[in-house]
C-alpha positions as CSV (number, residue, x, y, z in Angstrom):
1,X,110.9,144.7,119.6
2,X,110.9,147.0,116.6
3,X,109.3,145.9,113.4
4,X,112.8,146.2,111.7
5,X,114.4,143.9,114.3
6,X,111.5,141.4,113.9
7,X,112.0,141.5,110.0
8,X,115.7,140.9,110.4
9,X,115.1,137.9,112.7
10,X,112.6,136.5,110.5
11,X,114.9,136.9,107.4
12,X,117.7,135.1,109.4
13,X,115.3,132.2,110.4
14,X,114.2,131.8,106.8
15,X,117.7,131.8,105.4
16,X,118.8,129.3,108.0
17,X,115.7,127.0,107.3
18,X,116.6,127.1,103.5
19,X,120.2,126.2,104.2
20,X,119.0,123.3,106.3
21,X,116.6,122.1,103.8
22,X,119.0,122.4,101.0
23,X,121.5,120.2,102.9
24,X,118.9,117.7,103.7
25,X,117.3,117.4,100.1
26,X,120.2,117.9,97.8
27,X,122.9,115.4,96.9
28,X,125.8,117.7,96.3
29,X,129.2,116.3,95.3
30,X,131.8,116.4,98.0
31,X,134.1,119.3,98.0
32,X,137.5,118.6,96.5
33,X,139.1,118.4,99.9
34,X,136.7,115.6,101.0
35,X,137.4,113.5,97.9
36,X,138.9,110.2,99.0
37,X,139.4,108.6,95.5
38,X,139.3,105.1,97.1
39,X,140.4,102.3,95.0
40,X,138.6,99.0,95.0
41,X,140.8,96.3,93.5
42,X,138.8,93.7,91.7
43,X,139.8,90.3,90.3
44,X,138.2,88.5,87.4
45,X,140.4,85.4,87.3
46,X,137.4,83.3,88.3
47,X,134.8,85.1,86.3
48,X,135.0,83.0,83.2
49,X,132.9,84.4,80.4
50,X,131.9,87.4,82.5
51,X,135.4,88.9,83.0
52,X,134.9,91.5,80.1
53,X,131.4,92.2,81.6
54,X,133.0,92.8,85.1
55,X,135.4,95.3,83.4
56,X,132.5,97.1,81.7
57,X,130.7,97.3,84.9
58,X,133.8,98.7,86.8
59,X,134.1,101.4,84.0
60,X,130.5,102.4,84.4
61,X,131.0,102.9,88.2
62,X,134.2,104.8,87.6
63,X,132.4,107.0,85.0
64,X,129.5,107.7,87.3
65,X,131.3,108.4,90.6
66,X,134.0,110.9,91.8
67,X,135.3,109.2,95.0
68,X,135.8,105.6,93.5
69,X,138.3,104.1,91.4
70,X,137.7,100.5,90.5
71,X,140.8,98.8,89.1
72,X,142.0,95.3,88.3
73,X,144.7,95.5,90.8
74,X,144.0,92.8,93.5
75,X,141.3,90.9,95.1
76,X,139.2,93.3,97.4
77,X,136.3,92.2,95.1
78,X,136.3,88.8,93.5
79,X,134.0,88.0,90.6
80,X,132.7,84.4,90.1
81,X,130.2,82.6,88.0
82,X,128.0,79.6,88.5
83,X,125.0,77.9,86.9
84,X,121.9,77.9,89.1
85,X,121.2,79.4,92.5
86,X,120.9,83.0,91.3
87,X,123.2,86.0,91.1
88,X,124.2,87.7,94.4
89,X,126.9,89.7,96.2
90,X,128.4,89.1,99.6
91,X,129.8,92.4,101.0
92,X,132.3,91.8,103.9
93,X,132.9,95.6,104.3
94,X,132.7,98.6,102.0
95,X,134.4,97.7,98.8
96,X,135.3,94.2,99.9
97,X,133.6,90.9,99.1
98,X,132.5,88.8,96.1
99,X,130.0,88.7,93.3
100,X,128.5,85.6,91.9
101,X,126.9,85.7,88.4
102,X,124.5,82.9,87.5
103,X,124.9,81.9,83.8
104,X,121.2,80.7,83.6
105,X,120.0,84.0,84.9
106,X,122.3,86.0,82.6
107,X,120.6,84.3,79.7
108,X,117.3,85.7,80.8
109,X,118.4,89.2,82.2
110,X,121.0,91.7,80.8
111,X,124.3,90.4,82.1
112,X,125.8,93.9,82.3
113,X,122.9,95.1,84.3
114,X,123.2,92.1,86.6
115,X,126.9,92.7,87.1
116,X,126.7,96.4,87.7
117,X,123.8,95.9,90.1
118,X,125.7,93.2,92.1
119,X,128.9,95.3,92.3
120,X,126.6,98.1,93.6
121,X,126.0,96.0,96.7
122,X,129.7,95.8,97.3
123,X,129.8,99.5,97.0
124,X,127.2,99.8,99.8
125,X,123.9,100.1,97.9
126,X,120.8,98.0,99.0
127,X,118.3,96.4,96.8
128,X,115.2,98.7,95.8
129,X,112.3,96.4,94.6
130,X,110.3,99.0,92.9
131,X,110.3,97.8,89.4
132,X,111.7,101.0,87.9
133,X,114.2,100.4,85.2
134,X,116.1,103.7,85.5
135,X,117.0,102.6,89.1
136,X,120.0,100.2,88.9
137,X,119.2,98.8,92.3
138,X,115.8,97.8,91.4
139,X,117.4,94.7,89.9
140,X,115.3,92.0,88.2
141,X,112.0,93.7,89.5
142,X,112.2,95.9,86.5
143,X,111.7,92.8,84.3
144,X,113.6,91.0,81.6
145,X,113.3,93.7,79.1
146,X,115.2,96.3,81.3
147,X,118.8,96.4,80.1
148,X,119.9,99.7,81.8
149,X,123.3,99.1,83.5
150,X,123.8,102.6,84.7
151,X,123.3,103.9,88.3
152,X,120.8,106.6,88.7
153,X,122.3,109.9,90.0
154,X,121.0,109.4,93.6
155,X,122.5,105.9,93.6
156,X,126.0,107.2,92.3
157,X,125.8,110.1,94.7
158,X,125.3,107.6,97.6
159,X,128.4,105.6,96.5
160,X,130.3,108.8,96.4
161,X,129.2,109.7,100.0
162,X,130.3,106.2,101.2
163,X,133.7,106.5,99.6
164,X,134.0,110.0,100.7
165,X,134.1,108.6,104.3
166,X,130.4,108.6,105.2
167,X,129.7,105.0,106.1
168,X,128.0,101.8,104.9
169,X,130.2,99.4,106.7
170,X,129.4,95.9,107.7
171,X,129.0,92.4,106.2
172,X,125.9,91.8,104.3
173,X,124.7,89.1,101.8
174,X,122.5,90.4,98.9
175,X,120.4,87.4,97.6
176,X,117.3,87.2,95.5
177,X,117.9,90.5,93.7
178,X,116.5,88.7,90.5
179,X,113.2,87.0,90.4
180,X,113.1,83.2,89.9
181,X,113.9,82.0,86.4
182,X,110.9,81.5,84.2
183,X,110.1,77.9,83.5
184,X,109.6,76.8,79.9
185,X,106.8,74.5,79.0
């Protein structure tokens, strides 16, 4: 084989490897043709004092994603509140399920962060107990001082992939995202 031909094959291999690596490492936004613009209809009729917070959380997800539209138009996602037992989400399938916000916990942690985090489960995201406040799905492991209610770019990109037709189906229950309440005394 001539040196020129070897050089061309090497260049082709390098270009191919670069393409594969960039596809595996990057989180590009889906092309316009792939955008699904799925609507998740949520309902706050049972959310009590957390109805407005649910609306804010839906607005955050709408602002940070391209393939998702959360709208108060039905009951794919029901928002409830309770006292005691912790906040949690139950996902029946992608975009379908319910969120329960614990009033006692919402006095200790930022309610908007809790709501946005729990809705993240309904949108397909798992917990990430690494304690980093910039990651929404780290939940309560980031501590009571963390008030960040915004998904990190990789979290939002994952939701976009799911609502662009790339998976995260199946029923799951997400409990214990938030550490136990601190006892006073």
